[in-house]
RONUMI-688886 format. One line per 5 residues: number of its first residue (from 1); for each residue x, y, z of C-alpha. Coordinates in nm, 4 decimals. Example, Ala and Ser with C-alpha at 12.3 -4.5 7.8 and 13.67 -1.06 7.14 Angstrom:
BEGIN
1) 1.2300:-0.4500:0.7800  1.3670:-0.1060:0.7140
***
This chain:
BEGIN
1) -3.7778:-0.3160:-0.9833  -3.7381:-0.4385:-1.3422  -3.4029:-0.3683:-1.4812  -3.2524:-0.2194:-1.1699  -2.8439:-0.2766:-1.1883
6) -2.7313:-0.4968:-0.9140  -2.4146:-0.4235:-0.6820  -2.0757:-0.5020:-0.8486  -1.7126:-0.3884:-0.7690  -1.7635:-0.4590:-0.3850
11) -1.4718:-0.4153:-0.1681  -1.3873:-0.3495:0.1897  -1.1576:-0.0861:0.3545  -1.0692:-0.0168:0.7274  -1.2594:0.2152:0.9562
16) -1.0640:0.4850:1.1712  -1.0852:0.1641:1.4265  -1.0071:-0.1470:1.2579  -1.1106:-0.3727:1.5261  -1.4543:-0.2181:1.5485
21) -1.4929:-0.0373:1.2235  -1.5340:-0.1522:0.8371  -1.6552:0.0111:0.5358  -1.8419:-0.1695:0.2563  -1.8015:0.0062:-0.0638
26) -1.9503:-0.0987:-0.4190  -2.0623:0.0673:-0.7469  -2.3524:0.0480:-0.9761  -2.4413:0.1281:-1.3233  -2.6943:0.3883:-1.2249
31) -2.8374:0.5897:-0.9491  -3.0403:0.3386:-0.7031  -3.2927:0.3510:-0.4145  -3.1898:0.2890:-0.0569  -2.8162:0.1279:-0.0956
36) -2.7641:-0.0426:0.2149  -2.5795:-0.3319:0.4017  -2.7116:-0.5971:0.6213  -2.4759:-0.7200:0.8599  -2.4246:-0.9777:1.1341
41) -2.2175:-1.3049:1.2301  -2.2800:-1.6272:1.0853  -2.4512:-1.7676:1.3899  -2.6663:-1.4723:1.4149  -2.7442:-1.4023:1.0298
46) -2.7095:-1.0571:0.8520  -2.9714:-0.8704:1.0854  -2.8440:-0.4964:1.1284  -2.8939:-0.2861:0.8236  -2.6830:0.0297:0.7812
51) -2.7376:0.2697:0.5060  -2.4894:0.3440:0.2738  -2.3968:0.6913:0.1570  -2.3771:0.7425:-0.2387  -2.1716:0.9743:-0.4078
56) -2.0516:1.0072:-0.7894  -1.8426:1.1737:-1.0403  -1.8497:1.2316:-1.4274  -1.5469:1.1457:-1.6051  -1.4100:1.4697:-1.7586
61) -1.2975:1.3076:-2.0753  -1.5863:1.0567:-2.1679  -1.8626:1.2335:-1.9881  -1.9633:0.9025:-1.8298  -2.1046:0.9105:-1.4600
66) -1.9935:0.6601:-1.2044  -2.2130:0.5942:-0.8948  -2.0851:0.4268:-0.5923  -2.2019:0.3920:-0.2381  -2.0141:0.3403:0.1127
71) -2.1484:0.1747:0.4224  -1.9535:0.2623:0.7363  -2.0250:-0.0238:0.9567  -1.9297:0.0579:1.3293  -1.9794:-0.1025:1.6856
76) -1.8240:-0.4295:1.5341  -1.6710:-0.7211:1.7785  -1.2863:-0.7205:1.7884  -1.1236:-1.0363:1.6009  -1.4742:-1.1617:1.4514
81) -1.5806:-1.3140:1.1244  -1.9041:-1.1177:0.9952  -2.1403:-1.1692:0.6906  -2.2928:-0.9343:0.5142  -2.5048:-0.8465:0.2025
86) -2.5143:-0.5581:-0.0171  -2.8412:-0.4365:-0.1716  -3.0787:-0.1798:-0.2742  -3.4395:-0.1827:-0.4194  -3.5182:-0.3918:-0.6730
91) -3.1658:-0.5991:-0.6775  -3.0809:-0.9286:-0.5564  -2.8403:-0.8936:-0.2707  -2.4923:-0.9890:-0.2820  -2.3519:-1.1781:0.0083
96) -1.9746:-1.1624:0.1556  -1.7908:-1.2031:0.4624  -1.4959:-1.0370:0.6360  -1.2939:-1.0446:0.9787  -1.2247:-0.7389:1.1990
101) -0.8807:-0.6618:1.3310  -0.7821:-0.7972:1.6851  -0.8369:-0.5967:1.9873  -0.6030:-0.3119:2.0519  -0.2704:-0.4509:2.2288
106) -0.0463:-0.6721:2.0496  -0.1488:-0.9692:1.8269  -0.0044:-1.1667:1.5597  -0.1397:-1.1184:1.1799  -0.0610:-1.1133:0.8589
111) -0.0740:-0.8713:0.5678  0.0425:-0.8387:0.1938  0.1265:-0.5982:-0.0479  0.2241:-0.4555:-0.4090  0.1802:-0.1861:-0.6302
116) 0.1173:-0.1478:-1.0116  -0.1635:-0.3917:-1.0584  -0.3668:-0.3089:-1.3789  -0.7157:-0.4081:-1.4524  -0.6223:-0.7859:-1.4946
121) -0.7380:-0.7746:-1.8651  -0.4935:-0.7052:-2.1633  -0.7429:-0.5239:-2.3651  -0.6566:-0.2308:-2.1560  -0.3315:-0.0539:-2.2146
126) -0.0803:-0.1083:-1.9384  -0.2635:-0.4344:-1.7999  -0.2044:-0.7658:-1.8354  -0.3665:-1.1145:-1.7099  -0.1527:-1.1534:-1.4540
131) -0.3310:-0.9014:-1.2786  -0.6200:-1.1176:-1.2057  -0.3501:-1.3956:-1.1066  -0.2238:-1.1607:-0.8648  -0.5578:-1.0925:-0.6591
136) -0.5977:-1.4955:-0.6461  -0.2718:-1.5126:-0.4903  -0.3275:-1.2700:-0.2246  -0.6276:-1.4680:-0.1391  -0.4160:-1.7731:-0.1356
141) -0.1865:-1.6394:0.1255  -0.5056:-1.5420:0.3417  -0.3669:-1.2115:0.4998  -0.6116:-1.0208:0.7278  -0.5751:-0.7116:0.4608
146) -0.3684:-0.6103:0.1933  -0.1756:-0.3052:0.0876  -0.1659:-0.1576:-0.2820  0.1120:0.0840:-0.3092  -0.0418:0.2932:-0.6176
151) -0.0719:0.2556:-0.9836  -0.4159:0.0817:-0.9711  -0.6178:0.0769:-1.2758  -0.3817:0.2718:-1.5070  -0.6940:0.4279:-1.6306
156) -0.5088:0.7377:-1.7553  -0.3336:0.5044:-2.0222  -0.6657:0.4643:-2.1495  -0.7912:0.7908:-2.2013  -1.1023:0.7090:-2.4118
161) -1.2081:0.4351:-2.1631  -1.0807:0.5714:-1.8158  -1.4428:0.4723:-1.6759  -1.4311:0.1211:-1.8187  -1.0768:0.0508:-1.7094
166) -1.1680:0.1793:-1.3466  -1.4675:-0.0910:-1.3458  -1.2494:-0.3800:-1.4669  -0.9905:-0.2904:-1.2015  -1.2506:-0.2853:-0.9218
171) -1.4377:-0.5811:-1.0458  -1.0802:-0.7833:-1.0788  -1.0111:-0.6324:-0.7091  -1.3197:-0.7489:-0.5898  -1.2164:-1.1243:-0.6058
176) -0.9929:-1.0367:-0.2946  -1.1091:-0.6895:-0.1510  -1.4730:-0.8543:-0.1182  -1.3309:-1.0617:0.1679  -1.0569:-0.8709:0.3316
181) -0.9880:-0.4808:0.3229  -0.7688:-0.3560:0.0096  -0.5972:-0.0189:0.1354  -0.4452:0.1768:-0.0975  -0.2302:0.4661:-0.2093
186) -0.2273:0.7105:-0.5160  0.0320:0.6361:-0.7584  0.0945:0.8631:-1.0493  -0.1582:0.6843:-1.2854  -0.4327:0.7855:-1.0515
191) -0.3854:1.1524:-1.1415  -0.6053:1.1579:-1.4310  -0.6984:1.4185:-1.6876  -1.0418:1.5295:-1.6341  -1.0532:1.4147:-1.3097
196) -1.0790:1.7378:-1.1211  -0.8390:1.9636:-0.9966  -0.5751:1.7076:-0.8709  -0.6596:1.4442:-1.0901  -0.8383:1.2301:-0.8194
201) -1.1906:1.2445:-0.9160  -1.2141:0.8685:-0.9448  -0.9711:0.7428:-0.6790  -1.1480:0.9684:-0.4196  -1.5164:0.8627:-0.5206
206) -1.4508:0.4852:-0.5506  -1.2467:0.4696:-0.1699  -1.3910:0.5444:0.1407  -1.0708:0.5521:0.3772  -0.9957:0.6649:0.7256
211) -1.0278:1.0130:0.8025  -0.6853:1.2231:0.8130  -0.8727:1.5120:0.9788  -0.8086:1.7452:0.7025  -1.0874:1.9572:0.5524
216) -0.9428:1.9632:0.1772  -0.7503:1.5875:0.1218  -0.9401:1.3380:0.3054  -0.8590:1.0137:0.1419  -0.5250:1.1324:-0.0021
221) -0.3482:1.0183:0.2848  -0.4252:0.8465:0.6105  -0.3068:0.6100:0.8832  -0.4683:0.2950:1.0883  -0.3357:0.0841:1.3618
226) -0.3458:-0.2755:1.4092  -0.2170:-0.4697:1.6995  0.1063:-0.2714:1.7842  0.1807:-0.2036:1.4099  0.1126:0.1816:1.2732
231) 0.0480:0.1855:0.8794  0.0861:0.5408:0.7284  -0.0363:0.5556:0.3441  0.1269:0.8763:0.1819  0.0450:1.0415:-0.1160
236) 0.4039:1.0792:-0.3054  0.2559:1.2660:-0.5959  0.2454:1.5400:-0.3432  0.6347:1.4523:-0.2371  0.7989:1.3498:-0.5280
241) 0.9594:1.6165:-0.7875  0.9240:1.3684:-1.0371  0.6912:1.4871:-1.3215  0.5116:1.1597:-1.4413  0.1147:1.2120:-1.4560
246) -0.1388:1.2412:-1.7117  -0.1376:1.4809:-2.0055  -0.4004:1.7399:-1.9955  -0.5358:1.7573:-2.3285  -0.6541:2.1097:-2.2936
251) -0.3094:2.2459:-2.2252  -0.0844:1.9486:-2.3782  0.1301:1.9639:-2.0441  0.1297:1.7171:-1.7442  -0.0788:1.7744:-1.4579
256) 0.1800:1.8307:-1.1817  0.0619:1.8341:-0.8239  0.3750:1.8034:-0.6549  0.3049:2.0455:-0.3296  -0.0405:2.0915:-0.3604
261) -0.1377:2.0776:0.0341  0.1190:2.3186:0.1139  0.2855:2.1146:0.3817  0.0031:1.9895:0.5326  0.0536:1.6051:0.4546
266) 0.3976:1.6478:0.6040  0.2795:1.8121:0.9225  0.0099:1.5695:0.9833  0.2773:1.2898:0.9269  0.5042:1.4417:1.1780
271) 0.2272:1.4826:1.4561  0.1427:1.1240:1.3925  0.4970:0.9793:1.4384  0.5367:1.1870:1.7049  0.2467:1.0629:1.9194
276) 0.3299:0.6819:1.7931  0.6784:0.6937:1.9286  0.5720:0.8948:2.2511  0.3720:0.6414:2.3546  0.3875:0.2481:2.4629
281) 0.1328:0.1047:2.2351  0.3334:0.1160:1.8935  0.6268:-0.0969:1.8316  0.6382:-0.1126:1.4407  0.5773:0.1980:1.1864
286) 0.5207:0.0915:0.8240  0.4864:0.3783:0.5724  0.3649:0.3180:0.2185  0.3720:0.5428:-0.0849  0.4083:0.4921:-0.4418
291) 0.7268:0.6619:-0.5276  1.0785:0.5764:-0.3652  1.3937:0.7317:-0.2600  1.6031:0.4520:-0.4156  1.6484:0.2302:-0.6921
296) 1.8863:0.0438:-0.8822  1.6676:-0.0681:-1.1774  1.8328:0.0407:-1.5408  1.4778:0.1455:-1.6215  1.4273:0.3522:-1.3018
301) 1.2184:0.6587:-1.2479  1.5101:0.7338:-1.0312  1.5285:0.7993:-0.6523  1.3704:1.1006:-0.5835  1.5042:1.4231:-0.4506
306) 1.1764:1.5403:-0.3241  1.1283:1.2404:-0.0950  1.4795:1.2290:0.0086  1.4720:1.5952:0.1052  1.1311:1.6204:0.2582
311) 1.0164:1.2504:0.3634  1.3562:1.0471:0.4933  1.4587:1.2750:0.7542  1.1009:1.2660:0.9063  1.1354:0.8876:0.8859
316) 1.4797:0.8841:1.0315  1.4018:1.1143:1.3474  1.1039:0.8875:1.4262  1.2300:0.5556:1.3640  1.0069:0.4392:1.1095
321) 1.0882:0.0666:1.0216  0.9722:-0.0103:0.6943  0.8885:0.1826:0.3625  0.7085:0.0073:0.0860  0.6524:0.1325:-0.2810
326) 0.5947:0.0781:-0.6345  0.6471:0.2495:-0.9201  0.9374:0.0428:-1.0772  0.7838:-0.2797:-1.1827  1.0369:-0.4969:-1.0077
331) 1.1610:-0.6030:-0.6454  1.4148:-0.4165:-0.4694  1.5245:-0.4327:-0.0801  1.7710:-0.1740:0.0517  1.9888:-0.2253:0.3756
336) 1.8673:-0.0663:0.6404  1.9398:0.3065:0.6358  1.9792:0.6030:0.8015  2.0945:0.9658:0.7694  2.2931:1.0721:0.4504
341) 2.6389:0.9426:0.2982  2.9035:1.1836:0.1991  2.8132:1.3532:-0.1165  2.5757:1.6191:-0.2731  2.2430:1.3601:-0.3658
346) 2.1628:1.3317:0.0039  2.2386:0.9375:-0.0620  2.0811:0.7410:0.2079  2.3631:0.5718:0.4526  2.3894:0.2260:0.5416
351) 2.3580:0.1428:0.9001  2.4047:-0.2502:0.8675  2.4620:-0.5099:0.6492  2.3196:-0.8191:0.7894  2.0638:-0.9513:0.5255
356) 1.8645:-1.1837:0.7088  1.8157:-1.0660:1.0673  1.7718:-0.6747:1.0728  1.7392:-0.4387:1.3684  1.5212:-0.1827:1.2343
361) 1.5939:0.0588:1.5470  1.9026:0.1206:1.3639  1.7821:0.1865:1.0372  1.5026:0.1801:0.8085  1.4425:-0.0802:0.5264
366) 1.2668:0.0679:0.2057  1.1160:-0.2417:-0.0399  1.0160:-0.1666:-0.3856  0.7294:-0.4111:-0.4755  0.5728:-0.3180:-0.8388
371) 0.5312:-0.6372:-0.9779  0.1550:-0.6825:-0.9183  0.0368:-0.6819:-1.2551  0.1036:-0.4369:-1.5107  0.2625:-0.5346:-1.8614
376) 0.5709:-0.3346:-1.7822  0.8608:-0.5033:-1.6455  1.1936:-0.2949:-1.5078  1.3723:-0.6139:-1.3764  1.7146:-0.5132:-1.5327
381) 1.9419:-0.3507:-1.2919  2.2342:-0.0796:-1.3844  2.5755:-0.2546:-1.3824  2.8234:-0.2944:-1.0878  3.1820:-0.1912:-1.0569
386) 3.4814:-0.4047:-0.9736  3.3801:-0.4114:-0.6026  3.0220:-0.5246:-0.7010  2.8311:-0.2103:-0.5989  2.5904:-0.1166:-0.8852
391) 2.4779:0.2618:-1.0130  2.1554:0.3989:-0.9547  1.9597:0.6917:-1.1077  1.8438:0.9858:-0.9153  1.5929:1.2619:-1.0248
396) 1.7114:1.5926:-0.8564  1.4355:1.8119:-1.0236  1.1187:1.8531:-1.2027  1.2079:1.7764:-1.5788  1.0274:1.7472:-1.9002
401) 0.7503:1.4900:-1.8711  0.8760:1.1409:-1.8831  1.2561:1.2910:-1.9023  1.5520:1.0496:-1.7881  1.6699:1.0912:-1.4109
406) 1.9628:1.3795:-1.4338  2.2070:1.2197:-1.2019  2.3776:0.8863:-1.0764  2.5104:0.7574:-0.7521  2.6812:0.4261:-0.6171
411) 2.3883:0.2279:-0.4789  2.5577:0.1100:-0.1663  2.2235:0.0737:-0.0112  2.0984:-0.1878:-0.2132  2.0900:-0.5377:-0.0531
416) 1.8802:-0.7716:-0.2597  1.7237:-0.7383:-0.6305  1.5326:-0.9840:-0.8374  1.7187:-0.9756:-1.1928  1.5439:-1.3221:-1.2847
421) 1.3258:-1.1906:-1.6069  1.1271:-1.5302:-1.6227  0.9741:-1.4239:-1.2709  0.8607:-1.0525:-1.3337  0.5877:-1.0563:-1.0933
426) 0.5607:-1.0899:-0.7118  0.3824:-1.0460:-0.3918  0.5479:-0.9577:-0.0359  0.3881:-1.1290:0.2919  0.4470:-1.0041:0.6154
431) 0.4111:-1.1935:0.9544  0.3851:-1.0132:1.2522  0.5201:-1.1722:1.5982  0.4293:-0.9324:1.8754  0.6446:-1.1234:2.1315
436) 0.5533:-1.2465:2.4475  0.7025:-0.9999:2.7284  0.6902:-0.6373:2.7597  1.0025:-0.4862:2.6563  1.1029:-0.8226:2.4653
441) 1.1597:-0.8755:2.1222  0.9046:-0.8116:1.8353  0.9413:-0.9370:1.4616  0.8125:-0.8987:1.1337  0.9133:-1.1939:0.8658
446) 0.8962:-1.0913:0.5331  0.8745:-1.3355:0.2630  0.9167:-1.2015:-0.1127  0.7363:-1.4476:-0.3694  0.7898:-1.4167:-0.7546
451) 0.6078:-1.5244:-1.0281  0.5816:-1.6404:-1.3882  0.3363:-1.4541:-1.5671  -0.0300:-1.5905:-1.5839  -0.1565:-1.7207:-1.9276
456) -0.4595:-1.8535:-2.0670  -0.2949:-2.2146:-2.0171  -0.1760:-2.1415:-1.6777  -0.4128:-1.8507:-1.5114  -0.2774:-1.9241:-1.1617
461) 0.1064:-1.9545:-1.1513  0.2481:-2.0680:-0.8291  0.4352:-1.8189:-0.6270  0.7740:-1.9092:-0.5607  0.9737:-1.8057:-0.2476
466) 1.2541:-1.5613:-0.3435  1.3800:-1.3613:-0.0295  1.2983:-1.3964:0.3246  1.4320:-1.1780:0.5944  1.3449:-1.0925:0.9595
471) 1.2961:-0.7736:1.0948  1.3228:-0.7152:1.4873  1.3221:-0.4545:1.7682  1.2137:-0.4141:2.1119  0.8571:-0.3428:2.2316
476) 0.7818:-0.0095:2.3428  0.6068:-0.1602:2.6479  0.9196:-0.1774:2.8737  0.9076:-0.2969:3.2200  0.9138:0.0764:3.3445
481) 1.0912:0.2256:3.6291  1.2390:-0.0250:3.8631  1.3182:-0.2901:3.6185  1.7049:-0.2703:3.5599  1.7965:-0.5877:3.6535
486) 2.0366:-0.7122:3.3633  1.9571:-1.0856:3.4325  1.5969:-1.0733:3.4277  1.6192:-0.8425:3.1118  1.8372:-1.1368:2.9471
491) 1.6025:-1.3893:3.0483  1.2987:-1.1704:2.9115  1.4577:-1.2016:2.5754  1.5445:-1.5677:2.6129  1.1655:-1.6658:2.6588
496) 1.0714:-1.4302:2.3707  1.3311:-1.5926:2.1435  1.1933:-1.9330:2.2572  0.8373:-1.8697:2.1872  0.9212:-1.7462:1.8170
501) 1.0999:-2.1064:1.7991
***
């Protein structure tokens, strides 16, 4: 059909079972007939056809309608490469490939993460050309998938061009996300004026994410498991007290959605974490959201009291290993923390101060990874006292839109920052080692690479290793009743360590 728009913005998301399900999503400039995906292996070719479900939304500020299509592929084989073709009547197919997750059990794999990406095009507010380089850097590390920790397109900072900013972001992201899943979590900049009751119309229309079992809030939080790692995406906008979303032009006030689920998100999380820790298939729990509990950046939004009050006790109770965030445009790593230190700010207490080998059964490590590609940088940190301990800002209550945090604390919990302003961007790479024996040690090696800004003359700067450390814990599939010989247990640990070497 002449003039039929072709598929664009192609991206992948895990289904509910990543070893057997994948969702292929894309957009078109207008409504199309019979959007579909042909799927097969490289040897078999693209044979089976799966029809897509289409949906659209109208941007409330610009009255532009966006059309998206989502094909849920099931019955796939674990750890298998597939070729797919996206097409609809009258358009040429667009081909891609992906690999499914390993079969349920324990497996080695790699994932990457950052937040605060932007469109990759500095014609849009809050974006820089480094956003395009960051997508290519992810491809250079070839992860199984990527976690995107909120503040995606910054479309709300471009109110007269919200749909265009989203389109630019999605087309840029497709440079990696058409080959491997990019799993997002919403940030404050996803809350858009003219985007429905919560401001999420664009976000929820463009992504098809694992089911969280709720009637009203599917897509805003979710979980999925790969190998022995449970990944949990949370909506920090619903938990944080901070007021930092779009301004509604009709009222002149910010769109404040904290608490919109009336506790449903945290009840869901409690059930999910309880099941994970009561079984023997999950070793690691990785939570990612946009806002954070701690930051010592001088330009920080502030450690959020809503997250400290509502979320951290839950993470402590169920032994969450790692929390990934964005929001501040810098890098900061905490010591493992558990419980609270004396004082009135619920300051997280340090469980151990080893910087390289960290036992996460003792406490949770928090990472701020906000250097994806946005134009602003927050990599200047508050001053330290005579003992070398920096101050940190804390936001204890909802304040006027964009007001500064209202309290300060000593950042004993801060382990590593990246104050080198020549390298304002960065990506974290996570390599999961499942271990070799039941009950033995499993590890995740974390490598943070920072980067100088991309330019027209150097569009793909080489990432430089800045921080590397190893998280470890014992696997949850111990030998069971009767396995109580200390010598045999020590031998199993030795074999696991030898295998890692």
